[in-house]
C-alpha positions, 0 to 999 in steps of 0.5 A, a space after each residue: 500500500 502507498 501510505 498517507 499520514 494525516 497529522 493535525 498540528 496544534 502547538 507543534 512547532 517543537 515536535 513536527 520536524 522531529 516527527 517527520 524525520 522519524 517517519 521518513 526514517 522508518 518508512 524509507 522502504 515505502 512510498 508515503 505522503 505526509 499531510 500536515 494540517 495546521 489548525 490555526 496553531 497560536 505558536 510558530 507551527 505555520 512557518 515550521 510546516 511551510 518550511 518542511 513542505 518547501 524542503 520536501 515538496 514530493 512528500 509533504 502536503 501542507 494545509 493551513 486552516 483559517 481558524 481553529 476548527 478542532 481536531 476532527 475537522 482538521 483531520 477531515 481537511 487532511 483526508 481530502 488531500 490524501 493520495 495513498 491507498 490508506 491513511 494513518 491518522 496520528 497526533 503531533 506529540 510523539 505519543 504515537 511513536 513513528 515506528 508503530 505506523 507500519 504495525 497498523 499498515 501491516 495489520 490492514 494488509 494482512 486482513 480485510 479490515 477497512 479500519 485498524 485501531 491501535 490500543 495500548 497496554 498502558 496509556 500515558 495520558 493525564 488521568 483527566 484525559 483517561 477519565 474522559 476516554 472512559 466516559 467516551 467509550 461508555 457513550 459510544 457503546 450506547 449511542 454508536 453500537 461500538 463493540 465493547 472490546 474496541 478502544 476508539 484511539 485517535 491513532 488509526 489506519 483507514 483504507 481508501 474505501 473508508 476515506 472516500 466514504 468519510 469525506 462525503 460528510 459535509 456537516 459542520 460538526 464531524 466526529 470521526 469515529 462516528 463516521 467510521 462506525 456508521 460506515 463499516 463493520 470491518 474493524 481490526 485492532 493492533 497493540 502498539 506502544 504509547 509514549 509520554 508526550 514529547 512537548 507541552 500539554 494536551 490541548 483537550 480542555 474540559 470545554 473541548 471534551 464536552 463539545 466533542 461528546 455533544 457532537 457524538 451525542 447530538 449528531 450521530 444518534 437519536 437515542 437522546 430523543 428516545 430517552 426523553 420520550 421513554 422518560 416522559 412515559 415513565 413519569 406520566 405513568 408514575 403520575 397516574 399511579 400516584 394520582 390513583 393512590 392519592 384519590 383512593 386515600 382521600 376517599 378512605 380518609 376524607 380529612 387527609 390534607 393533600 398538602 401544599 408542599 406535595 403540589 409544589 414538588 410535583 410542579 417543580 418535577 414536571 417543570 424540570 422534565 419539560 426544561 430538560 426536553 426543551 434543552 435537548 430539542 434545542 440542541 437538535 434544532 440548533 445543530 440542524 440550523 447550523 447545518 442548513 446555514 452552511 456552517 463550514 466544516 473547515 476553511 482552507 486558507 492556502 495549501 501547498 503541494 508539489 504541483 
């Protein structure tokens, strides 16, 4: 297979040159392309990536985004530039060691899988990131029907068929693993090393993680709406049962006070349920509005290629 490697770059000025040198060292027997996507990094990543591309125009394609769109949008921008038979998606921080790239490619060549996910014996992420990954795994199992033994790693290999399917998505809020899982069941996995972060700190904040979960929650499943429907039915049934019990007790003991407090609790309960449902519906309507409004998935300011 000819290999393309898509690397979203954010605060990667100190790591991207070394990462490229390591990739070239370990892939010297292969035809490969590197697609660098600068997600409007605030450091000097643009100049570093541009210099790398000018020095290696036959290998590197460089894409600069007009503003920060997030990792998944940046990866999709890179997939639109992929020329290889398969694409490796990896971070720019050396936590995915370059020598493990061929492990994913070899696994794909030896199987009929459309995607090969990496997994790790021990992850070197911060505990907060690991906690977020566990929550993400739980939600993905519930919403996306993800196999329970599959870890949705950002370090993966996808074949040409899956690349062509994924880039058909033109919505403004992409979630890459959601696009993968809705497109194929031919999934393989391979264990690789996971290294300590080479430079800096993870760009994933609590706000970004919540936004990513909402993308999966809202854009790739109608289960939340169904849960609201089921919740409404259960509460209505409970209210009916409670009403019958109250009516029976009042008929047996006419002097029993109904109580102002119980009335207020009931009002607050149902008001809360209504607000919850309206909030979820608002999320769906907002997502639909932004899609119809042609909110861009990404915007390429400039791109550089050998042509």
